[in-house]
Z-matrix of the N, CA and C atoms (Angstrom, degrees):
N
C 1 1.437
C 2 1.531 1 108.56
N 3 1.328 2 117.00 1 123.87
C 4 1.462 3 120.23 2 -178.63
C 5 1.519 4 109.99 3 -96.97
N 6 1.294 5 115.25 4 146.98
C 7 1.456 6 121.54 5 179.06
C 8 1.526 7 108.90 6 -98.63
N 9 1.338 8 117.16 7 145.20
C 10 1.477 9 118.63 8 178.39
C 11 1.524 10 110.55 9 -67.07
N 12 1.292 11 115.14 10 144.54
C 13 1.460 12 121.45 11 179.13
C 14 1.525 13 107.90 12 -79.42
N 15 1.336 14 117.75 13 125.28
C 16 1.469 15 118.63 14 179.11
C 17 1.527 16 110.77 15 -66.55
N 18 1.294 17 115.95 16 135.58
C 19 1.465 18 119.65 17 178.97
C 20 1.522 19 109.83 18 -92.27
N 21 1.322 20 115.72 19 153.52
C 22 1.459 21 120.44 20 -179.63
C 23 1.522 22 111.80 21 -87.17
N 24 1.348 23 117.55 22 -7.31
C 25 1.455 24 121.02 23 -179.71
C 26 1.525 25 109.85 24 -92.39
N 27 1.332 26 116.88 25 144.89
C 28 1.457 27 118.49 26 176.59
C 29 1.528 28 109.81 27 -70.01
N 30 1.310 29 117.57 28 157.13
C 31 1.463 30 119.64 29 179.85
C 32 1.521 31 111.14 30 -65.67
N 33 1.315 32 115.69 31 149.25
C 34 1.469 33 121.05 32 -179.86
C 35 1.527 34 109.44 33 -67.19
N 36 1.339 35 117.58 34 147.46
C 37 1.456 36 119.38 35 177.93
C 38 1.522 37 110.68 36 -63.82
N 39 1.320 38 115.75 37 154.28
C 40 1.464 39 120.56 38 -177.44
C 41 1.522 40 111.06 39 -61.94
N 42 1.307 41 117.19 40 -43.89
C 43 1.469 42 120.80 41 179.29
C 44 1.515 43 108.84 42 -125.75
N 45 1.315 44 115.86 43 126.64
C 46 1.460 45 120.26 44 177.69
C 47 1.530 46 109.32 45 -84.71
N 48 1.319 47 116.19 46 150.51
C 49 1.456 48 120.93 47 176.70
C 50 1.520 49 108.82 48 -69.54
N 51 1.328 50 118.06 49 151.22
C 52 1.468 51 119.17 50 174.41
C 53 1.525 52 110.65 51 -59.45
N 54 1.326 53 115.59 52 152.02
C 55 1.460 54 120.03 53 -174.91
C 56 1.529 55 112.37 54 -59.60
N 57 1.316 56 118.67 55 -36.38
C 58 1.464 57 121.14 56 -178.16
C 59 1.523 58 111.63 57 -74.98
N 60 1.332 59 118.26 58 -12.48
C 61 1.467 60 120.64 59 177.79
C 62 1.527 61 112.10 60 -97.17
N 63 1.302 62 118.08 61 8.82
C 64 1.454 63 120.22 62 179.50
C 65 1.519 64 110.28 63 -74.47
N 66 1.313 65 115.47 64 157.01
C 67 1.470 66 120.72 65 -175.13
C 68 1.523 67 112.57 66 -61.63
N 69 1.315 68 117.37 67 -44.14
C 70 1.462 69 120.33 68 -174.60
C 71 1.526 70 111.59 69 -59.31
N 72 1.317 71 116.91 70 -47.08
C 73 1.468 72 121.15 71 -178.00
C 74 1.520 73 111.25 72 -64.14
N 75 1.319 74 116.80 73 -47.60
C 76 1.463 75 119.38 74 -176.19
C 77 1.521 76 112.83 75 -74.11
N 78 1.329 77 117.92 76 -26.26
C 79 1.471 78 118.88 77 173.37
C 80 1.520 79 110.43 78 -65.86
N 81 1.333 80 116.52 79 -38.31
C 82 1.463 81 119.40 80 176.99
C 83 1.524 82 110.89 81 -65.18
N 84 1.324 83 117.38 82 -39.03
C 85 1.469 84 120.88 83 177.68
C 86 1.530 85 109.80 84 -64.75
N 87 1.331 86 116.97 85 -42.77
C 88 1.464 87 120.14 86 179.22
C 89 1.525 88 111.16 87 -63.10
N 90 1.325 89 117.03 88 -40.59
C 91 1.471 90 120.21 89 177.41
C 92 1.526 91 110.68 90 -64.76
N 93 1.322 92 116.93 91 -36.76
C 94 1.464 93 120.31 92 177.77
C 95 1.529 94 110.80 93 -65.94
N 96 1.330 95 117.56 94 -38.18
C 97 1.470 96 120.78 95 177.76
C 98 1.525 97 110.33 96 -65.78
N 99 1.320 98 116.98 97 -41.28
C 100 1.470 99 120.42 98 177.15
C 101 1.530 100 109.92 99 -62.79
N 102 1.331 101 116.91 100 -44.02
C 103 1.466 102 120.80 101 177.92
C 104 1.516 103 112.33 102 -62.80
N 105 1.328 104 116.56 103 -39.41
C 106 1.463 105 120.61 104 176.72
C 107 1.528 106 110.66 105 -62.01
N 108 1.333 107 116.52 106 -42.51
C 109 1.462 108 119.96 107 177.01
C 110 1.519 109 112.08 108 -62.44
N 111 1.317 110 116.77 109 -37.50
C 112 1.464 111 120.20 110 177.65
C 113 1.530 112 111.25 111 -66.03
N 114 1.327 113 116.40 112 -43.00
C 115 1.464 114 119.43 113 176.66
C 116 1.528 115 111.36 114 -62.94
N 117 1.322 116 116.11 115 -38.89
C 118 1.460 117 119.64 116 177.95
C 119 1.527 118 110.71 117 -63.63
N 120 1.324 119 116.59 118 -35.76
C 121 1.457 120 121.23 119 -179.57
C 122 1.525 121 111.88 120 -69.34
N 123 1.331 122 116.82 121 -35.75
C 124 1.461 123 120.43 122 -172.30
C 125 1.527 124 114.58 123 -93.43
N 126 1.327 125 118.27 124 -6.53
C 127 1.469 126 119.10 125 -178.21
C 128 1.532 127 110.06 126 -80.28
N 129 1.340 128 117.67 127 146.07
C 130 1.466 129 120.75 128 -176.98
C 131 1.532 130 114.53 129 -101.48
N 132 1.339 131 119.10 130 11.34
C 133 1.463 132 120.42 131 -168.66
C 134 1.521 133 114.88 132 -98.37
N 135 1.312 134 118.54 133 -44.58
C 136 1.462 135 120.75 134 -171.51
C 137 1.529 136 110.48 135 -122.97
N 138 1.304 137 115.49 136 124.12
C 139 1.466 138 120.42 137 179.91
C 140 1.528 139 111.28 138 -67.81
N 141 1.318 140 117.77 139 -32.21
C 142 1.465 141 120.07 140 -179.38
C 143 1.535 142 110.74 141 -66.02
N 144 1.331 143 118.33 142 -35.57
C 145 1.464 144 120.44 143 176.62
C 146 1.527 145 110.58 144 -67.33
N 147 1.327 146 115.99 145 -41.15
C 148 1.464 147 119.97 146 177.11
C 149 1.527 148 110.50 147 -62.93
N 150 1.325 149 116.34 148 -38.77
C 151 1.458 150 121.03 149 -178.69
C 152 1.527 151 111.56 150 -63.25
N 153 1.318 152 117.75 151 -40.25
C 154 1.461 153 122.11 152 -176.66
C 155 1.528 154 113.18 153 -90.07
N 156 1.315 155 118.44 154 -0.06
C 157 1.465 156 120.34 155 -174.79
C 158 1.527 157 112.71 156 -66.41
N 159 1.321 158 117.64 157 -40.67
C 160 1.464 159 119.50 158 -179.36
C 161 1.516 160 111.29 159 -65.64
N 162 1.320 161 117.14 160 -42.75
C 163 1.467 162 120.96 161 179.09
C 164 1.527 163 110.01 162 -63.03
N 165 1.326 164 117.08 163 -38.80
C 166 1.465 165 121.18 164 179.42
C 167 1.528 166 110.71 165 -65.31
N 168 1.321 167 117.13 166 -45.27
C 169 1.463 168 119.43 167 178.24
C 170 1.524 169 111.43 168 -66.23
N 171 1.313 170 117.15 169 -38.48
C 172 1.457 171 120.67 170 177.60
C 173 1.523 172 111.19 171 -63.60
N 174 1.337 173 117.43 172 -43.02
C 175 1.462 174 120.94 173 178.05
C 176 1.525 175 111.03 174 -62.82
N 177 1.329 176 117.58 175 -41.30
C 178 1.463 177 120.59 176 177.54
C 179 1.517 178 112.08 177 -64.60
N 180 1.320 179 117.33 178 -38.76
C 181 1.464 180 121.10 179 179.12
C 182 1.519 181 111.14 180 -66.65
N 183 1.320 182 116.95 181 -45.18
C 184 1.467 183 120.86 182 178.02
C 185 1.527 184 109.97 183 -63.36
N 186 1.323 185 116.50 184 -41.99
C 187 1.464 186 120.36 185 177.88
C 188 1.520 187 110.84 186 -60.55
N 189 1.324 188 116.69 187 -42.38
C 190 1.461 189 120.14 188 179.64
C 191 1.529 190 110.74 189 -63.09
N 192 1.327 191 116.89 190 -41.91
C 193 1.469 192 119.72 191 -179.82
C 194 1.523 193 111.49 192 -64.71
N 195 1.321 194 117.22 193 -39.31
C 196 1.466 195 120.58 194 179.59
C 197 1.522 196 110.63 195 -70.73
N 198 1.326 197 116.57 196 -46.11
C 199 1.454 198 121.69 197 -176.29
C 200 1.521 199 111.72 198 -66.08
N 201 1.317 200 117.80 199 -28.80
C 202 1.460 201 120.14 200 -178.59
C 203 1.526 202 111.38 201 -66.41
N 204 1.322 203 117.83 202 -11.16
C 205 1.478 204 121.86 203 177.15
C 206 1.528 205 111.82 204 -92.02
N 207 1.334 206 118.36 205 -8.62
C 208 1.467 207 122.39 206 -178.40
C 209 1.520 208 109.97 207 -71.82
N 210 1.338 209 117.64 208 157.22
C 211 1.474 210 119.61 209 175.34
C 212 1.513 211 111.84 210 -72.03
N 213 1.314 212 116.15 211 159.24
C 214 1.469 213 120.11 212 -178.82
C 215 1.485 214 112.44 213 -80.44
């Protein structure tokens, strides 16, 4: 009777997160939101875009901080 060889990896979680909720994907989205806010800040055409640029960058930064805690 042979015994199973113990593995050095921890067991897989019972339920995996959906692919779109993984850290890598959402970090890229958060970086894109921050970049969009930066573009809104630097454009000279529309005052409404300039007005919302700080809120957009802030939302992207908060999103990045939250998403960085998600599993890979």
